[in-house]
C-alpha positions, 0 to 999 in steps of 0.5 A: 406593792405596786398596783400593777403587781397586785392586779397581776396577782389578782388575775392569777388568784382568779384562775387559781380559784376557778381551777379549784372549782370555786364558782366563777361569780364568787371567784371574781367577787372575792378577788375584786373585793380583796384586791380593792382593799389591798390597793389602799381602799380599805376593807370598809369601802371594799365591802360597801362597794360589794353591797352596792353593786348588786343593786345596780345589776338587779335594777338594770332594765337591759338585763330583764330580757335575760330571764324572758328569753330563757323562758321563751326558749324553754317554752319553745322546746316544750311546744316542739318547735325544734322538731317542727322546724327540722322536719319541715326543712328536711321535707323540702330539701331532704331528698338532695344530697346532704339535704338533712345536713342543710336542714340541720343548719337551717333548723339550728339557725331558726331555733337558735333565734328562740333558744337561750343556749348554744348547748341546748340547741345542739342537744335538741338537734342531737336528739331530733336530727341525729337519729334520722341522719344515721337511719338514712345512712349518713356518716356518724362523723359528718352527722355529729359535725353538722349538729355541732356546727349548728349549735355554734350558730346560736350566740351570733343570731340575734336575739342572743343572751351572750350579746345582751351580757356583752353589751351590758358589760361593755356599755354598748347599745343592745339593738346596735349589737343585734343589727351588727350581728345580722350580716356576720350571722348570714355569712357564717350560715352561708359558709357552713352550707358551703362546707356541707356542699364541698364535703358531700361533693368530695365524699358522696358516700357520707350523705346518701340521697333520700327518698323525695317526700310527697307534696302533701307531706311537705305542706303538712310539715310546713303547717306544723312549723308555721307557728315557730317561724311566725314567732321568730319573725315576730321577734325580729320584725318587732325589735328592728321595726321599733314596734317592740323594745328588746324587753317587750319582744322577749315578754311577748315571745315568751307568752306566745311560746307558752300559749303554743305549748298549752294549745298543743297540750304539751305543757304539763305542770311538772314540765312547767315547774321544771322549765321555770327551775331551769330558767331560774337557775341559769338566770341566777348564775348569770346575775351572780356573775354580772354582780361580780364582774363590775367589782372585778373590773373596778379592781383591774382598772384601779390596778391600771392593768389595762393601761399597763398592757396598752403601754407594753403593746405600744412600747413594742410596736406590735401591729394591730392585726398581730395583736388581734390574731394573738387574742383570737388564739388566746380566746379559742384556747381559753374557750376550750376550758370555760363556757362562753359567758365566763370567757367573755366576762373574765377577759373583757375588763382587760381586752376591751380597752386594748381594742379601743386603743387600737382604734377598733369599734366595740361592736366589731369586737363583740361580733369577733369575740362571739365567733371566737368563743363559739368556735371554742365550743367545738374545738379540741381538746375540750369542746363542750358541745363535742362532749355533749353530743358524745353523751347523747350518742355514746357509741360515737367516739370523741375522735369521730365527732372531732373529725366531723367538725373539722370542715366547719372549724375551717369555715368558721376560721375563714369567716373570722379572718374575713371579718378581722381583715374587713371590719366594715362588713360588721359596721356598715349596717349599724352605721347605715340605719343610724 
């Protein structure tokens, strides 16, 4: 049997196992080992490779930042940083039309910098912001749409766990990726704010004007939010100035978040144990997938699947932009069924060689890829964040939430098209500081 045929069968087997609800890490590992053995390597070398690869992953210093940033997010949530950031933003701009929506996007962006998960960010603001928005007469569709859009900002805002994982698998410098994501993240936030401004201007009844908060309450809200904003700025300044490495910044931020939670007396022993369990379980899941990904990648490369795809594209003379837009559709469809990390790790061994062969930079594709998988989190028919918000507010129907996210999907599509057509927007800042 030809290696390319074995490779194609292996990919089909991978998706079959995932559909049978086999954990993705085990599915990738199984397909990789069996495919390696069937392609002529033999079972003994295949199992030897299986035994060696986890040691490389466990000894990776780059991946040490993953559990540390997860702990930072857990402790920051316990310290009440999300509530503080949102209330401060709402106090200063909540009296404007759509002010609470602007505050939700801004608060989600700020909290996303210290939280390890898009779904966790959306869940947090679903509990914090949604009741206040509904109590002040905001439309349920508009309120949930804003919260869902705020959750999708997480992966694009450094430091991001998905960025770290992408860089480890793509063998790209993490700091370069963080720098490359800054401008796209700011553009995405700006387009989300523009979407809010347009919607509330066209339909002012969905976002009634609230009462102006007195200045003494604004200053008190700002004082409460100061520690969380200081933590965000400390991480950013420490990393980008070179004072901290990524791991050192994650360590310092996790400790500071823990100290704030203790100082505010919001940390209980049960909460600490629960937080450690949550961070540990997510870390274990990520490490399992990362142990399996190189095995699956080695099998795919051994089968020459990327080379076959590149030759097929060259043979049909597809234009590069046509390939990129086709992959965009594939990623968004795939992301409606898989969470963001799985979508990237399953496809990266196949897609990245194609991207490089078309002349694109892996940093640029990393940003594009992040936007695509984040859009999939709120895209019908299986947006994970939409399901999450429906679980938080079961009285709000799925259809209502999907209607609410439409303006923000349009905004994200616009940003995606701009960055695809103008790759220099992503690459100029990393090139400028090298």
